[in-house]
C-alpha positions in Angstrom: 0.0 0.0 0.0 2.9 2.4 0.8 4.4 1.9 -2.7 1.0 2.3 -4.2 0.5 5.7 -2.5 4.0 6.9 -3.3 3.6 5.9 -6.9 0.2 7.7 -7.0 1.8 10.8 -5.6 4.6 10.7 -8.2 1.9 10.4 -11.0 0.1 13.5 -9.7 3.4 15.4 -9.7 4.1 14.3 -13.3 0.6 15.5 -14.3 1.2 18.8 -12.5 4.3 19.3 -14.7 2.1 19.2 -17.8 -0.5 21.6 -16.4 2.1 24.1 -15.0 4.1 24.1 -18.2 1.1 24.5 -20.5 -0.3 27.3 -18.2 3.0 29.2 -18.1 3.9 28.9 -21.8 0.5 29.0 -23.5 -0.6 31.7 -21.1 2.2 34.0 -22.3 3.9 34.2 -18.9 7.2 32.9 -20.2 8.7 31.4 -23.3 9.6 27.7 -23.6 13.4 28.3 -23.4 13.1 30.5 -20.3 10.7 28.0 -18.6 13.0 25.1 -19.3 16.0 27.0 -17.8 14.1 28.2 -14.7 12.7 24.7 -14.2 15.9 22.8 -14.4 17.9 25.4 -12.4 15.4 25.5 -9.6 15.3 21.8 -9.4 19.1 21.6 -9.3 19.4 24.2 -6.5 16.8 22.6 -4.3 18.1 19.0 -4.7 21.7 20.0 -4.3 20.8 21.9 -1.1 19.0 18.9 0.3 22.0 16.7 -0.5 24.4 19.1 1.3 22.1 19.5 4.3 22.0 15.7 4.6 25.8 15.6 4.5 26.0 13.7 1.3 27.8 14.1 -2.1 26.6 14.2 -5.6 28.1 11.7 -8.0 28.8 14.1 -10.9 31.6 12.1 -12.6 29.9 8.8 -13.1 28.9 7.6 -16.6 25.4 6.8 -15.4 25.1 10.4 -14.1 26.1 11.9 -17.5 23.6 9.7 -19.4 20.9 10.6 -16.9 21.6 14.3 -17.4 21.6 14.1 -21.2 18.3 12.2 -21.3 16.8 14.6 -18.8 17.8 17.6 -21.0 16.2 16.0 -24.1 13.0 15.4 -22.1 12.8 18.9 -20.6 13.6 20.8 -23.9 11.2 18.8 -26.0 8.5 18.9 -23.3 8.7 22.7 -23.0 8.7 23.4 -26.7 5.9 21.0 -27.4 3.5 22.8 -25.0 3.5 25.8 -27.3 0.9 24.0 -29.3 -0.4 21.0 -27.4 -3.0 20.9 -24.6 -1.8 19.6 -21.2 -3.7 16.4 -21.4 -3.0 15.6 -25.1 0.7 16.3 -24.6 0.8 14.0 -21.6 -1.0 11.3 -23.6 1.6 11.5 -26.4 4.5 11.6 -23.9 3.6 8.6 -21.8 2.4 6.6 -24.8 5.9 6.9 -26.2 7.3 6.1 -22.8 5.2 2.9 -22.6 6.4 1.7 -26.1 10.0 2.5 -25.4 10.1 0.8 -22.0 8.3 -2.3 -23.2 10.7 -2.6 -26.2 13.7 -2.2 -23.9 12.4 -4.9 -21.6 11.7 -7.3 -24.4 15.2 -6.7 -25.9 17.0 -7.2 -22.6 15.3 -10.3 -21.2 12.4 -9.0 -19.1 9.4 -10.5 -20.9 6.0 -9.0 -20.0 3.3 -11.6 -19.3 0.4 -11.9 -21.7 -1.9 -10.0 -19.3 0.6 -7.1 -19.1 0.8 -7.0 -22.8 -3.0 -7.0 -23.1 -3.3 -4.2 -20.6 -0.6 -2.2 -22.4 -2.4 -2.8 -25.7 -5.7 -1.6 -24.3 -4.1 1.5 -22.8 -2.2 2.2 -26.0 -5.5 1.9 -27.9 -6.7 4.8 -25.9 -3.7 6.9 -27.0 -4.3 6.0 -30.6 -7.9 6.9 -30.3 -7.3 10.4 -29.1 -4.5 11.0 -31.6 -6.6 9.8 -34.6 -7.3 12.8 -36.9 -10.7 14.2 -36.5 -12.6 17.5 -36.4 -12.8 17.4 -32.6 -9.1 16.9 -31.8 -6.4 18.8 -33.7 -2.9 17.6 -33.2 0.0 19.9 -34.2 2.7 17.8 -36.1 5.7 19.7 -34.8 4.4 19.7 -31.2 3.8 15.9 -31.6 7.4 15.3 -32.8 8.8 17.4 -30.0 6.8 15.5 -27.4 7.8 12.1 -28.9 11.5 13.2 -28.5 10.6 14.1 -24.9 9.0 10.7 -24.4 12.1 8.9 -25.6 14.3 11.0 -23.3 12.0 10.3 -20.3 11.9 6.6 -21.0 15.7 6.5 -21.1 15.9 8.6 -17.9 13.5 6.2 -16.2 15.4 3.1 -17.3 18.7 4.6 -16.1 17.1 5.5 -12.8 16.3 1.9 -11.9 20.0 1.4 -11.0 20.2 4.5 -8.7 21.6 3.5 -5.3 20.9 7.0 -3.8 17.8 8.5 -5.5 18.2 12.0 -4.0 21.9 12.4 -4.8 21.4 10.8 -8.2 18.5 13.2 -9.1 20.5 16.2 -7.8 23.5 15.2 -9.9 21.3 14.8 -13.0 19.8 18.3 -12.5 23.1 20.0 -11.9 24.7 18.5 -15.0 21.6 19.1 -17.0 21.4 22.8 -16.2 24.2 24.0 -18.5 22.9 21.7 -21.3 19.5 23.3 -21.2 21.0 26.8 -20.8 22.7 26.5 -24.2 19.3 27.3 -25.6 19.7 30.8 -24.3 22.4 31.3 -26.9 20.2 30.6 -29.8 16.8 31.9 -28.8 15.6 35.1 -27.3 13.6 34.7 -24.0 11.2 36.7 -21.9 10.1 36.3 -18.3 7.4 37.5 -16.0 7.0 37.1 -12.2 4.2 34.6 -12.8 6.2 32.6 -15.4 9.2 32.4 -13.1 7.1 31.4 -10.1 5.5 28.6 -12.2 8.9 27.5 -13.4 10.3 27.3 -9.9 7.3 25.3 -8.6 7.6 22.9 -11.6 11.3 22.6 -11.2 11.8 22.4 -7.5 8.7 20.6 -6.4 6.9 18.6 -9.0 10.1 17.8 -11.0 13.0 17.8 -8.5 11.3 16.2 -5.6 9.0 14.2 -7.8 11.8 12.7 -9.8 13.8 11.9 -6.6 10.8 10.1 -5.3 10.3 8.3 -8.6 13.9 7.1 -8.5 13.2 5.7 -5.0 10.1 3.9 -6.1 11.4 2.5 -9.4 13.5 -0.4 -8.0 10.3 -1.8 -6.4 8.3 -1.8 -9.7 8.7 -4.2 -12.6 9.7 -2.3 -15.7 6.5 -3.2 -17.5 4.5 -2.0 -14.5 6.5 1.2 -14.4 5.8 1.8 -18.1 2.1 1.2 -17.9 1.4 3.0 -14.6 2.7 6.2 -16.1 -0.2 6.2 -18.5 -2.3 7.4 -15.6 -0.6 10.7 -15.9 -2.5 11.8 -19.0 -5.8 11.0 -17.3 -4.9 13.2 -14.4 -3.6 15.9 -16.7 -6.7 15.8 -18.9 -9.0 16.3 -15.9 -6.8 19.0 -14.4 -6.5 20.8 -17.8 -10.3 20.7 -18.2 -10.9 22.0 -14.6 -8.0 24.6 -14.4 -7.3 25.6 -18.0 -10.7 25.2 -19.6 -9.3 22.7 -22.1 -12.0 20.8 -24.1 -13.1 17.4 -22.7 -15.0 15.7 -25.5 -16.5 12.2 -25.7 -13.5 10.9 -27.6 -11.1 11.9 -24.8 -13.3 10.4 -22.2 -13.5 7.1 -24.0 -9.7 7.2 -24.5 -9.3 7.9 -20.8 -11.4 4.9 -19.8 -9.3 2.6 -22.1 -6.1 3.9 -20.5 -7.4 3.3 -17.0 -8.7 -0.1 -17.9 -5.4 -1.1 -19.5 -3.5 0.0 -16.5 -5.7 -2.0 -14.2 -5.1 -5.1 -16.3 -1.3 -4.6 -16.5 -0.6 -3.7 -12.9 -2.7 -6.5 -11.5 -0.7 -9.1 -13.6 2.4 -10.9 -12.3 5.7 -10.4 -14.1 7.4 -13.2 -16.0 10.7 -14.3 -14.7 13.7 -12.4 -16.0 15.3 -14.1 -19.1 12.1 -15.9 -20.0 11.2 -15.8 -23.7 
C-alpha cells in the first residue's frame, strides 16, 4: 500500500508538470526556453541543497550520471517546446504513450518479458492513446508539437530506465539536474527569451517541487516496480492531466477523450494486476 500511495503521488506530480508548463507557456507568462531553464535550475538548486544538508555528495563524474543528465535535458527541452501548441492532457498522452512503447521494447530486448496479461493491458491502454490522436474535427494535433513530445518521451523513457539502478535516489537526481542545467541553458544562446514574475514562479514550482522532488521520489520507487508496470502505470498521468486541464485551464473534454481515458485506466488495471514473467524468460 505504501508503494502504491507513493507511486500515485509521483503520477500526480508528473501530471502537474504538464499543467504548469502549459499554463505558463500558452498563457504567455514565459517562453519555452526560459521556462526550461528556470525549471531545471530551480530543481538543481533545491536538490543540491537537500544533499548538502543531509551531508551527502553528488556523483557528478559517473557515466550513469552523464547519461541521466543528457536524457533529462532531451526530455525537458522537447517537453517545454511542445507545449506551445499541445494541450496539457494531449501532450501527456503522447509523452507517456511513447514512454510505454520504449520501455516495453527495452524490456523485451534485454530479457524481461512481460506476461500476456501485461501485454494485453498495455495494448488496451495504448489503444486509448491511438484513439485520441486519430485525426478528426474534434481533436487537432500539431505535427511539430507531436514530434517534440515524442522526443521528450524517448528522453524520459531512457531517464526512467537509467534511474532503476540508482543507489541514492536523492543524490542521483541532484547530480542529474546539476549537469543538465548548462545543457539546457545552451538554448539561451540561440533563442531570445522573456520572463514575467508569474512565469518564473510557475517554473520554480515545476522545477523544485513537481520535478525535482517528484523525480527523486520516482527514482526511490522504481526499484520496487517491474519495468513493464513502471511503463504502464505512467499512462495514468495523461488521465490526471486531462481532468486538471479541463478544470483549471478550460481545455476541451469531449466524448473521444473520455473514452480514451477509460481505455487507458482499464489497460493500466489489467497490466498492474498481472504478475511479471521471470527475467530471461522468452
